DOFIZA-207300 format. One record per atom (N, C-alpha, C, O): x, y, z; residue in one letter. Coordinates in steps of 0.1 Angstrom, whole numbers, plus 5000, padded with zeros to 4 digits. Layout:
XYZa
...
***
This chain:
500849885000m
500050005000m
500950125000m
501850145008m
500650224990t
501450344989t
500850454998t
499650474997t
501650515006l
501250635014l
501850765009l
503050775007l
500950855007l
501350995003l
500851095013l
500051065022l
501251215011t
500851325020t
500051435012t
500551475002t
498951475017c
498151585011c
498751715015c
498851745027c
499251795005s
499951925008s
498952015016s
499452095024s
497752015013k
496752115019k
496552085033k
496352175041k
496351955037t
495951915051t
497051845059t
496951825071t
498151805052n
499251725058n
498751585062n
499451525070n
497551545058q
497051415061q
497651305052q
497951335040q
497851185057a
498251075049a
497151025040a
496051015044a
497551005028i
496650955018i
497150815013i
498250805008i
496250715013s
496550585009s
495950554995s
494850584992s
496850494986l
496350454973l
495850314974l
496650224977l
494550294972n
493950164974n
493750074962n
494149964962n
493250134951k
492850054939k
493150134927k
492750244925k
493850064917l
494150124905l
492950134896l
492250024894l
492550254891i
491350264882i
491750274867i
491150214859i
492850354864a
493250374850a
494650394850a
495350454859a
495250354838d
496750374836d
496850434822d
496650374812d
497150564822t
497250644810t
498650664806t
499650624813t
498950734795g
500250764790g
501050854800g
502250834801g
500350944807e
501051034816e
500950994830e
501751054838e
500150904834g
500050864848g
498950764851g
498350714842g
498850734864k
497850644869k
496850704878k
497150804886k
495550664877v
494550714886v
494150604896v
493950494892v
494050654909w
493850554919w
492650594928w
492350714930w
491950494933e
491050524944e
491850544957e
492950484958e
491350634966t
492150654978t
491250624990t
490050584989t
491950625002d
491150595014d
490350725019d
489650715029d
490450825011r
489650945015r
488350945006r
488450954994r
487250925013k
486050905006k
485651014996k
485751135000k
485350974984g
484951074974g
486151134967g
485951234959g
487351084969y
488551144962y
489351044955y
489450934959y
489851084943l
490851004936l
492151074936l
492251194939l
493150994932a
494551054931a
495051024917a
494950904912a
495751114911k
496451094898k
497851104901k
498351214906k
498651004898i
500050994901i
500750984887i
500550894879i
501651084885y
502351094872y
503550994871y
504150964881y
503750954859h
504950874856h
506250954857h
507250914863h
506151084852f
507251174852f
506751314856f
506451394847f
506651344869p
506151474874p
507251584872p
508151594881p
507151654861t
508151764859t
507951884867t
506751904872t
508951974869p
508752094877p
507652184871p
506852244878p
507652194857e
506652274851e
505252224853e
504252304855e
505052094853r
503752034856r
503252064870r
502152094872r
504252064879v
503952094893v
503552244894v
502552274901v
504252334887e
503852474887e
502452494882e
501652574887e
502152424871k
500852434865k
499752394875k
498752454876k
499952274882l
499052234892l
498852334903l
497752354908l
499952394908e
499852494918e
498952614914e
498152664922e
499052654901r
498252764896r
496752724896r
495852794900r
496452594892m
495152544891m
494452534905m
493352564906m
495252484914i
494752474928i
494452604934i
493452624942i
495252704931a
495152834937a
493952914931a
493352994937a
493652884918h
492552954911h
491552864904h
491552854892h
490752784911p
489852704905p
488652784899p
488352884904p
488052734888p
486852804882p
485752794892p
485752704901p
484852884891k
483652874900k
482752764895k
482452744883k
482352674905e
481552564901e
480152604898e
479452664906e
479752594885p
478452644880p
477252564886p
476152614885p
477452444891n
476352354895n
476452314909n
475952204913n
477052404918s
477052364932s
475652364938s
475452284947s
474752444932h
473352444937h
472652314934h
471552284940h
473252234925l
472652104922l
473351984928l
473151864925l
474252014938n
475151914944n
475851834933n
475951704934n
476351904923h
476951834912h
478451874910h
478751994913h
479251784906i
480651824903i
480851834888i
480751734881i
481051954884s
481151984869s
482551954863s
482651924851s
483551954871f
484951924866f
485751864878f
485651904889f
486551764874a
487451694884a
488651784885a
489751744879a
488551884893w
489651984894w
490651944904w
490251894915w
491951964902p
492951934912p
492652014925p
492552134925p
492651944936s
492352004949s
493552024958s
493552114967s
494551934957s
495751944965s
496851864958s
496551764952s
498051904960l
499251834956l
499451714965l
499051714977l
499951604960l
500351484968l
501851464967l
502451474956l
502451444979r
503951434980r
504251294985r
503551234993r
505451254981d
505951124986d
506751144999d
506751255004d
507351035004s
508051045017s
509251135016s
509651185027s
509751165004q
510851265003q
510451405001q
511251495000q
509051425001g
508551564999g
508451604985g
508051724982g
508651514975n
508551544961n
507051534957n
506351444961n
506651624948c
505251624943c
505251514932c
505951514923c
504251424934v
504151304925v
502751314918v
502551234908v
501851394922g
500551404916g
499651494923g
500051584930g
498351464922f
497351554929f
496151474933f
495851364928f
495351534942l
494051474947l
492951554940l
493051674937l
491851484937m
490751544930m
489451474934m
489451354939m
488351544933l
487051484936l
486751374926l
487051384914l
486151264930a
485751154922a
484351184915a
483451244922a
484151144903i
482851164896i
482151024897i
482650934891i
481151024905a
480450894907a
479250874898a
478650964894a
479050744895d
477750704889d
477450784876d
476450844874d
478450774867a
478250844854a
478850764843a
479650674845a
478350794831k
478850724819k
479650824810k
479450944811k
480450764801e
481050854791e
479950894781e
478950824779e
480051014776i
478951064767i
478850974754i
477750984748i
479850904751l
479750814740l
478650714742l
477950674733l
478450674755d
477450574758d
475950634756d
475050554754d
475850764757v
474450824756v
474250874741v
473050874737v
475250914734y
474950964721y
474950854710y
474350874699y
475650744713s
475750634703s
474550554704s
474250484714s
473750534693p
472550454693p
472850304697p
472150244704p
474050254692k
474450114695k
474750104709k
474350004716k
475450194715r
475850184729r
474650194738r
474450124748r
473750294734r
472450304742r
471650174742r
471150124752r
471650104730k
470849984729k
471549874737k
470949794744k
472849864736d
473649764743d
473449774758d
473349674766d
473549904763l
473449924777l
472049944782l
471849954794l
471049954773k
469649974776k
469450094785k
468850084796k
469950204780l
469950334788l
468650404784l
468150404773l
468150474794e
466950564793e
467350704788e
467450794796e
467550714775v
467950834769v
467050864757v
466750784749v
466650994756d
465951044745d
466551164739d
467551214745d
465951224729w
466551344722w
466551464732w
467451544731w
465551474740r
465551584750r
466751574760r
467351674763r
467051454764f
468151424773f
469451474766f
470251534772f
469551444753l
470851484746l
470851634744l
471951684745l
469751694741h
469751844741h
470251904754h
471051994754h
469651854765t
469951904778t
471451884782t
472051964788t
471951764778t
473351734780t
474251834773t
475251884778t
473951854760a
474651954752a
474652094758a
475652164759a
473452134763l
473252264769l
474152274782l
474852374784l
474152164790n
474952174802n
476452164800n
477152224807n
476852094790i
478252094786i
478752234782i
479752284786i
477952304774a
478252434769a
478352534781a
479152624782a
477452514791s
477352594803s
478652574811s
479252674816s
479152454812i
480352424820i
481552484813i
482452544820i
481652464800i
482752524793i
482752674793i
483852734793i
481552734793q
481452874794q
482152924807q
482853024808q
481852854818a
482352884831a
483952864831a
484652954838a
484452764825i
485852744824i
486552854816i
487552904820i
485952894805h
486553004797h
486453134805h
487453214804h
485453154812t
485253284820t
486453294830t
486853404833t
486953184835s
488053184844s
489353184838s
490453184845s
489453194824g
490653214817g
491353094813g
492553094808g
490752974814y
491352844810y
490952804796y
489852844792y
491752734789v
491452674776v
491552524778v
492552474783v
490452454774l
490452304776l
491452234767l
492252154772l
491552274754g
492552214746g
492352084740g
492552054728g
491851984749d
491651854744d
490251804748d
490051724757d
489251864741i
487851824744i
487551704735i
487651704723i
487151594741k
486751474734k
485751394743k
485751414755k
485051294737p
484051224744p
484551144757p
483851134767p
485851094756q
486351024767q
486551114779q
486751064791q
486651244777n
486951334788n
485651394794n
485751484802n
484551354790i
483251404795i
482351284799i
482051194791i
481951294812l
481051194817l
479651264819l
479651384820l
478651184820v
477251244822v
476451144831v
476551024829v
475751204840n
474851114849n
473451114843n
473151164833n
472551054851n
471151034845n
470251154847n
469051144844n
470851264852r
470151394852r
470551484840r
470251604840r
471351424831a
471951494819a
472951604824a
473151704817a
473551584836l
474551674841l
475951614838l
476251504843l
476751684830p
478051634826p
479151674837p
478951764845p
480251604836s
481451634843s
482651614834s
482751514827s
483551714835i
484751714826i
485851654834i
486151714845i
486551564829i
487751504836i
489051534828i
488951604818i
490151484834d
491451514827d
491751664826d
492251714817d
491351734837t
491451884836t
492851934838t
493152044834t
493751844842d
495151884844d
495851904830d
496951944829d
495151864819s
495651884806s
495352014800s
495752054789s
494452094807f
494052224803f
495252314801f
496352304807f
495052414792q
496052524791q
495852624802q
494752674804q
496852664809v
496752754821v
497752864819v
498852854814v
497252984822r
498153104821r
498353154836r
497353174843r
499553184839h
499853244852h
499353384853h
499653464844h
498553414863r
497853544863r
498853664866r
498453774863r
499953634871v
500953744874v
502053754864v
502253864858v
502653644861t
503853644852t
503353634837t
504153674828t
502153584835g
501753564821g
502253434815g
501953404803g
503053354822k
503553234817k
502453134813k
501453124820k
502553074802v
501552984797v
501952834798v
503052794793v
501152754805y
501452614806y
500452544796y
499252534798y
501052494786r
500252454774r
499552324775r
499952234783r
498552304768c
497952174766c
498752094756c
499052144745c
499251974760l
500251904752l
499651804742l
500351754734l
498351784742v
497751684734v
496551734726v
495951844730v
496151664716g
494951694709g
494351564704g
495051454704g
493151564699s
492451444695s
491951454680s
491451554676s
492151344673e
491651344659e
490151364658e
489451304665e
489751444649g
488351474647g
487851584656g
486651634654g
488651634665f
488251744673f
489151864673f
488951964679f
490251854665t
491251964663t
490752054652t
490452014641t
490752184655p
490352284645p
491352284633p
492452254635p
490852314621p
491752304609p
493052374610p
494052334605p
493052494617e
494252574617e
495352514626e
496452564626e
494952414635l
495952354644l
496352214639l
497252154645l
495652154629i
496052024624i
497452024619i
497852104611i
498251924624g
499651914620g
500551994628g
501851984626g
500052074637k
500952164645k
501452084657k
500951984661k
502552134663d
503152074675d
502552144687d
502852254691d
501652064694f
500852124705f
501752174716f
501352284722f
502852114720p
503652164731p
504152304729p
504652374738p
504152354716t
504752484713t
503652584709t
504052694706t
502452544710i
501352634705i
500552684717i
500152614726i
500352814717e
499452874727e
498052884721e
497852944710e
497152814727q
495752814722q
494852914728q
495252984738q
493652934723s
492653024728s
491352954728s
491152844723s
490353024735e
489052964735e
488352954722e
487452884720e
488953034712v
488453024698v
488652874693v
487752824685v
489752814697h
489952674692h
489052584700h
488552484694h
488752614712d
487752534719d
486352534713d
485652444714d
486052654707r
484752664701r
484452554690r
483352504689r
485552524682f
485352424672f
485152294679f
484152214675f
485852254689r
485752124696r
484352114702r
483752004702r
483852224708l
482552224715l
481452194704l
480552114707l
481552254693a
480552234682a
480552084678a
479452034675a
481752024677v
481751884673v
481151794684v
480351704680v
481351824696i
480751754707i
479251764707i
478451664708i
478751884705i
477251914704i
476651834692i
475551784693i
477351834681y
476951764669y
476751614672y
475751554668y
477751564678y
477751414682y
476551384691y
475851294688y
476251474700l
475051454709l
473751464702l
472851374705l
473551554693l
472251574687l
472051484675l
470951454671l
473151434668f
473051354656f
473651214657f
473451134648f
474351184668g
474851054670g
476051014662g
476450904663g
476651114655s
477851084647s
478651214646s
478151324649s
479851204640q
480651324638q
480151404626q
479451344617q
480351534625p
479851614614p
480651584601p
480051604590p
481851534602f
482751524590f
482651384585f
483651314583f
481451334582q
481251204575q
480051214567q
479151294569q
479951114557g
478751114548g
479151034536g
480050944536g
478551064525k
478850994512k
479851074505k
479651194501k
481051014503w
482151074495w
481851074480w
481650964475w
481851184474i
481551194460i
482851234452i
482751254439i
483951244458g
485151274451g
485851144446g
485251034447g
486951154440q
487751044434q
488450964445q
488851024455q
488550834443g
489250744453g
488450724466g
487250754466g
489150684476d
488550654489d
488350794496d
489150884494d
487450794505s
487250904514s
488450934522s
489050844528s
488951064523p
490051094531p
489851074546p
488651054551p
490851074554e
490751064569e
490051194574e
490051294567e
489551184586v
488751284592v
489451414593v
488951524590v
490751414597n
491551544598n
491651604584n
491751734584n
491851524574d
491951584560d
490651654556d
490551754550d
489451584560l
488151644557l
487951774564l
487451874559l
488451774577i
488351904585i
489152014579i
488752124578i
490351974575r
491352074569r
490752134557r
490952254554r
489952054549c
489352104537c
488052174539c
487452234530c
487452154551g
486152214554g
485052134548g
483952184546g
485252004546f
484251914540f
483351854551f
483751774559f
482051894551w
481051824558w
479751834550w
479751914540w
478751764553p
477651744543p
476851874540p
476151884530p
477151984547y
476352104545y
477252224542y
476852344544y
478452194536a
479352304532a
479152324517a
478952234510a
479352454513p
479252474498p
480352404491p
481452404495p
479952334480n
480852264471n
481652154479n
482752114475n
481052094489s
481651994497s
481651854489s
480651824482s
482751784490l
482751644484l
482251544494l
482251424491l
481751584505i
480951494514i
479551534514i
479151654516i
478651444510q
477251474510q
476451384519q
476951274523q
475251424523p
474451334532p
474251194526p
473951194514p
474351094534s
474050954529s
472550924533s
471851004538s
472150804529e
470750764532e
470550744547e
469350744552e
471650734555i
471450724570i
471850854577i
471750854590i
472250954570t
472551074576t
471351144582t
470351164575t
471351184595i
470251254601i
470351404596i
471351464598i
469351454589p
469351584583p
469551694593p
468951694604p
470251804589l
470451914597l
469151984601l
469052044611l
468151984592n
466952064594n
466052014604n
464952084606n
466351904611i
465451854622i
465651934635i
464851934644i
466852004636v
467152074648v
466552224646v
466252264635v
466552294657h
466052424658h
466952514648h
468152494647h
466352614641p
467052694632p
468252764638p
469252784631p
468252804651e
469452864657e
470552764658e
471752804656e
470252634661i
471252534661i
471852514647i
473052494645i
470952504637q
471452494623q
472452604620q
473452584614q
472052724623r
472852844620r
474152844626r
475152874620r
474252794639y
475552794646y
476452684641y
477652704640y
475852574636f
476752474630f
477352524617f
478552504614f
476552584609s
477052644596s
478052754599s
479052764592s
477752834609q
478652944613q
480052884617q
481052944614q
480052774625c
481252724630c
482052654618c
483252674617c
481352564611f
482052474602f
482252534588f
483052494580f
481452634584n
481552704571n
482352834573n
483452854569n
481652934579l
482353064581l
483553054590l
484553114587l
483452974600g
484552954609g
485752884604g
486852884610g
485552814592h
486652744586h
487752844582h
488952814583h
487352954576t
488253054572t
488453164581t
489553234581t
487553184590n
487653294600n
487253234614n
486053244618n
488153174621p
487853104634p
487153194644p
486353144652p
487353324644n
486653414653n
485153424651n
484453474660n
484653374640l
483253374637l
482553254644l
481353244643l
483353164649r
482653044655r
481853084667r
482353174675r
480753024669p
479953054681p
480653024694p
481352924695p
480453104704t
481153084717t
480252984725t
479152954721t
480852944736a
480052854745a
478852924750a
477752864751a
478853054753e
477753134757e
476653134746e
475453124749e
477053144733d
476153144722d
475353014722d
474153004720d
476152904723w
475552774723w
474552754735w
473452694733w
474852804747v
473952794758v
472652854755v
471552794757v
472652974749q
471453044746q
470652974735q
469452964736q
471352924725a
470652854714a
470052724719a
468952694715a
470752654727l
470252524732l
469152534742l
468252454743l
469152644749k
467952674758k
466752684750k
465752624753k
466752764739v
465652784730v
465252654724v
464052624724v
466252584719a
465952454712a
465252354721a
464352284717a
465752344733t
465252244743t
463852284747t
463052194748t
463652414749d
462252454753d
461252424742d
460052414745d
461652414729q
460752404718q
460752254713q
460452234701q
461052164722l
460952024718l
459551974722l
459052014733l
458951894714s
457651834717s
457751684717s
458551624710s
456851614726v
456851474726v
455951414715v
454951474712v
456351304709c
455651244698c
454251194703c
454151144714c
453251194694g
452051134698g
451950984697g
450950924701g
452950924691k
452950774689k
453950704698k
453550604705k
455150754699i
456150694707i
456650784718i
457050894715i
456550744730d
456750834742d
458250864744d
458550954752d
459150794736n
460550824738n
461050914726n
462250934724n
460050954718h
460451044706h
460151194710h
459051224714h
461151274708y
460951424709y
461451484696y
462351434689y
460751584692f
461051654679f
460951804681f
460251854690f
461651874673s
461652024673s
460252074667s
459852024657s
459652164674q
458352224669q
458652294656q
457652304648q
459852344654t
460152414641t
460152314630t
459952354618t
460452184632y
460352084622y
458952044619y
458552014608y
458152044630g
456752024628g
456151884628g
454951864628g
457051784629k
456551644629k
457751554635k
458851604636k
457351434638c
458351344644c
459251284634c
458851194627c
460551334634y
461451274624y
461851134628y
462051054619y
461851094640w
462250964645w
461250854640w
461650744637w
460050884640c
459050794634c
459250774619c
459250664614c
459450884612e
459750884598e
461050794595e
460950704586e
462050814603r
463250744601r
463050594604r
463550514596r
462350564615a
462150424618a
461350354607a
461650234604a
460350424601n
459550364590n
460450344578n
460250244571n
461250434575n
462050434563n
463250334563n
463550264554n
463850324575l
465050244577l
464850104584l
465650014583l
463650094590g
463349974597g
463849954611g
463749844616g
464450054616f
464850044630f
464750184637f
464950284630f
464550184650d
464350304658d
465450324667d
465850244675d
466150444666i
467250474675i
466850524688i
467650544697i
465550564689f
465050604702f
463750514705f
462650574705f
463950384707p
462750304709p
462050334722p
462650384731p
460750304722t
459950314735t
460550234746t
460950124744t
460650294758i
461150224769i
460250224781i
459450324782i
460350134790v
459550134802v
460550184813v
461550124816v
460250304818r
461150374827r
461150314841r
460050284846r
462250314848t
462350264861t
461750374870t
461850494867t
461150334881k
460550434890k
461550524897k
461150634901k
462750484898s
463750564905s
464550654896s
465450714901s
464150664884q
464850754874q
464850894879q
463850954882q
466050954880s
466251094883s
465751184871s
465851144860s
465351304874k
464851394864k
465951464857k
466951514863k
465751484844v
466751564836v
466651704840v
465551754842v
467851774842v
467851904846v
468851994838v
469951954837v
468352104833a
469252194827a
469952274838a
469252344846a
471252264838a
472052334849a
471852484850a
472052534860a
471352544839t
471252684839t
469852734843t
469552854843t
468952634846d
467552664849d
467452694864d
467352594872d
467452814868t
467452844883t
466152814889t
466052804902t
465052794882q
463752754888q
463752614893q
462952584901q
464852534890q
464852404894q
465752384906q
465952274911q
466352494911v
467352474922v
466752414934v
467352324940v
465652464939v
465052414951v
464752264950v
464952184959v
464152224939q
463752084937q
464851994936q
464851884940q
466052044930q
467151954927q
468251964938q
469151874938q
468152054947k
469252074956k
469651954965k
470851934968k
468651874969e
468951764977e
469151634969e
469451534975e
469151644956q
469351524948q
470851504946q
471551604942q
471351384947m
472751354944m
472751284930m
471751224926m
473851284923a
473951214911a
473751064913a
474351004922a
472951004904a
472650864905a
473050804892a
473250874882a
473250664892p
473650604880p
472650604869p
471450614871p
473150604856l
472150594845l
471550454846l
472250354847l
470250454846h
469550324848h
469550244836h
469450294825h
469750114837n
469650014827n
468249974826n
467549964837n
467749944815n
466349904813n
466349774805n
466849764794n
465649674811t
465649544805t
464249504799t
464049394794t
463349604799n
462049584795n
461549674784n
460549734784n
462349684773q
462049764762q
460949704754q
461149594749q
459849774752k
458749724743k
457949844739k
457949944745k
457349824727p
456449934722p
455349964731p
454749874737p
455150094733n
454050144742n
453550274736n
453550374744n
453050284724p
452650414718p
451450464725p
450650394730p
451350604724i
450050664729i
448950624720i
449050644708i
447850574726k
446750524718k
445950634713k
445550724720k
445550624700y
444750724694y
443650654686y
443950574677y
442450684688s
441350614681s
440750714670s
440350824673s
440750674658p
440250754647p
438750774648p
438150864641p
438050684656w
436650694657w
436150774669w
434950824669w
437050804678n
436650874690n
436751024688n
437951074687n
435751104688p
435851244686p
436451324697p
436651444696p
436651254709f
437151324721f
438651284723f
439251314733f
439151204714s
440551164715s
441451264708s
441251294697s
442551304715p
443451404708p
444051344695p
444451224695p
444051414685t
444651374672t
446151384672t
446751454681t
446851324663e
448251334662e
448651484660e
449651534665e
447851554652r
448151694650r
448051774663r
448751874666r
447051734671d
446851804684d
448151784693d
448551884700d
448651664693i
449851634701i
451051724696i
451751784704i
451151734683q
452251814677q
452051964680q
453052044681q
450852014682r
450552154684r
450152184698r
449452274702r
450752094707t
450452104722t
450652254727t
449752304733t
451852304724q
452152434730q
451152544724q
450752634732q
450852534712e
450052634705e
448552624711e
447952734714e
448052504712l
446752484718l
446652534732l
445552584737l
447652504740a
447652544754a
447552694757a
447152734767a
447952764747l
447852914748l
446452974745l
446253094747l
445552894739k
444252934736k
443352954748k
443652904759k
442353044747n
441453074758n
440252984757n
439452984748n
440152894767a
439052794768a
437652854768a
436752804762a
437452954777i
436153014778i
435753084765i
434553064761i
436653154759f
436353214746f
435953114735f
435053134728f
436753004735v
436352904724v
435052844727v
434352804718v
434752824740g
433452764743g
432252854739g
431252804733g
432352984741l
431353074737l
431253084722l
430153094716l
432453094716l
432553104701l
431852984695l
431152994685l
432152864700t
431552744694t
430052734696t
429352684688t
429552794708y
428152794710y
427352874700y
426352834695y
427852994698f
427153094689f
427553064674f
426653074666f
428853044671l
429253024657l
430252904657l
431452924657l
429652784656p
430452664657p
431752664648p
432852624652p
431552694635f
432652684626f
433752794629f
434852764625f
433352904635t
434453004638t
435252944650t
436452984651t
434652864658g
435452804669g
436452714663g
437652704668g
436152634652m
437152554645m
438252644639m
439452604640m
437852754633i
438852844627i
439852904638i
441052914636i
439252934650y
440052994661y
441052894665y
442252924668y
440652764666l
441652664671l
442452604660l
443452534663l
442152634647n
442852584636n
442752434636n
443752364633n
441652374640r
441452234640r
439952214639r
439152294644r
439552094634g
438052074633g
437751934630g
436551894629g
438651844629i
438351704625i
437451634635i
436551564631i
437751664648n
436851594658n
435451654658n
434451584660n
435351794656n
434051854655n
433251794643n
432051774644n
433951774632l
433251714620l
432851574623l
431851524617l
433651504631k
433151364635k
431851374643k
430951294640k
431751464652i
430551484660i
429351514651i
428251454652i
429551604641i
428451644632i
428151514623i
426951494620i
429151444619g
428851324611g
428051224619g
427151164613g
428351204632y
427651114640y
426151154642y
425251074642y
425951294642l
424651344644l
423751314631l
422651254633l
424351334619f
423651304607f
423351154606f
422351114601f
424351074611l
424150924610l
422950884619l
422150804615l
422850944631l
421750924640l
420350964634l
419350894635l
420451084627l
419151134621l
418751034610l
417551014609l
419650984602v
419350894592v
418750764598v
417750704593v
419450714608v
419050584614v
417650594620v
416850504619v
417350714627l
416150734633l
415050774623l
413850774626l
415450804611g
414450844601g
413850984603g
412751004598g
414551064611i
413951194614i
414051294602i
415151304596i
412951354599g
412951454588g
412651394574g
412551474565g
412451264573n
412251204560n
410951124560n
410651044550n
410151134571g
408851064571g
408950924575g
407850854576g
410150864578k
410250724581k
409950704596k
409750594601k
409950804604n
409750794618n
408350764621n
407450834616n
408050664629s
406650624631s
405950714642s
404750704643s
406750794648g
406150884658g
405451004652g
405551014640g
404851084660s
404251204655s
405351304650s
406451294654s
404851404642a
405751504637a
406351584649a
407451634648a
405451604659k
405951684671k
407051604678k
408051664682k
406851474680d
407951394686d
409251394678d
410351404684d
409051384665s
410151384656s
410951524657s
412151524657s
410251634658e
410851764659e
411551774672e
412651834673e
410951724683g
411551724696g
412851644697g
413851694703g
412851524691t
414051444691t
415151514683t
416351514687t
414751574672s
415751644663s
416351764671s
417651774670s
415551834678d
416151944686d
417051894697d
418051964699d
416651784703f
417551724713f
418851684708f
419951714714f
418851624696l
420151574690l
421051694686l
422251694688l
420351794680l
421051914676l
421751984688l
422852034688l
420951994699g
421552054711g
422651974717g
423652024722g
422551834717s
423551754721s
424851764713s
425951764718s
424651784700c
425751804691c
426451934694c
427751934695c
425752044697d
426352174701d
427152154713d
428352204714d
426552094723i
427252074736i
428451994735i
429552014741i
428351884726s
429551794724s
430651864718s
431851844721s
430351954708m
431452034701m
432052134711m
433352144711m
431252194720i
431852284730i
432752204739i
433952254742i
432252094744v
433052014753v
434351964747v
435451974753v
434251924734e
435451874727e
436451984725e
437651954727e
436052104721n
437052214719n
437652254732n
438852284732n
436852274743v
437452314756v
438352204761v
439452234766v
437952074759r
438751964764r
440151964756r
441151924762r
440151994743a
441351994736a
442352094742a
443552064743a
441852204746i
442752304752i
443252254766i
444452264769i
442352204774t
442652144787t
443652034786t
444652034794t
443451944777l
444451834776l
445851884771l
446851834775l
445851984762a
447052044757a
447852104769a
449052094770a
447152174778r
447752234789r
448352124799r
449452144804r
447652014800k
448151904809k
449351844802k
450351814809k
449351824789r
450551764783r
451751864784r
452851814787r
451451984782l
452552084783l
453152084797l
454352094799l
452252084807a
452752084821a
453551954824a
454551954831a
453051844818s
453751714820s
455151724814s
456051674820s
455251784802q
456551794795q
457451874804q
458651844805q
456951984809k
457852074817k
458252004830k
459352024834k
457351924835q
457651854848q
458751754845q
459651734853q
458651684834t
459651574831t
461051634828t
462051574828t
461051764824q
462251834821q
462951884833q
464151934832q
462351884844k
462951924857k
463851824863k
464451844873k
***
């Protein structure tokens, strides 16, 4: 058992269990609950200086109100028996998965994870929020990649390997550089460069962040598709260097039959991807900042609607219909299949939503739940029931919820068809009218087939007409009421 000393407290720290062995060091569980230790193979004086700067000036934790650890930041140096710094102590990130496990359809299926498109939007939003906080404190991440980002089942991410960040000394201005980069995440202007000699900026991080967000929303990297040039498709770094992705002007990479189209996301998200990968290819300063992404993802997440057929399908209201149903029908498989959720599932939370602070403050991060009971469970809709919400009603939930129920009731009573125009819907009202005429025909009212007196026939007719009016009023008011309930339920599940 190896014993080290914590510089901050002078307490003995024991290394108990090896967790990971990387190129630069080993990560250990320690006898100090909730803390890990990273021990370097070769702890250089410059690395120690860098750690001292990071420990002295940590970024502000953006999610302390949610009892969440957003980054595994060095908290104290660790010294051996000779007093030499050999590594550092950091908070452990418990019960989380790599984001690869949540954005990859295959990994989600293999692990049976409870993840939908809203979860992925929220994860992207929270990652952008964390990176915004890191940039505000003057740090550059340098090596943003899926392996360095974990996420729990509340869609709250945590960034690890923070000791690889680029750090600037606040007094002397000395820069402790990020020594590594990852293929597919390096901006074009840095490809082929020697990282230990390059001073990076948050502008370079903007490219990496956009790639991570693309992975989350589309399940794959942006720089792939159908190669229409000569020979085999180039390597990803060559595609990035050339600015080739499926939505670039004159690109030799085009969308394939399995490419998820860009237009399914909110227009602001579309605009920022184009701004980063097209305009930003030649002018890096035009790439959207982390703050830009936070604002755009807030809007996009708020404008997601749940599908009327599959309860695990969410789609952008700006797209107007469920793309995932279309895709499943066309390709024969669903990347967001219906799932039976466990009762203990924690609620997804946008870290920037201050209205959720009180409700989330006592919740600790819990593991992403595995689900072994995946089976179809679509919302049932009867084409014969005039009081059943239609698929279009489900898609227009937010719009219907904003209508005035009293006004539509009065409007329907006095001018039934204007009530339909006000709500921009009428199929269920027409069903009610259709059933009325069917009853009139069956009863023979008004055509002499009724065996009763003319007075009785007229009374029955008036009763049916009155029932029809009342039914239409009830149906229109109920459509608004149900829309409000669906909207409230959606907002509740997003907390």
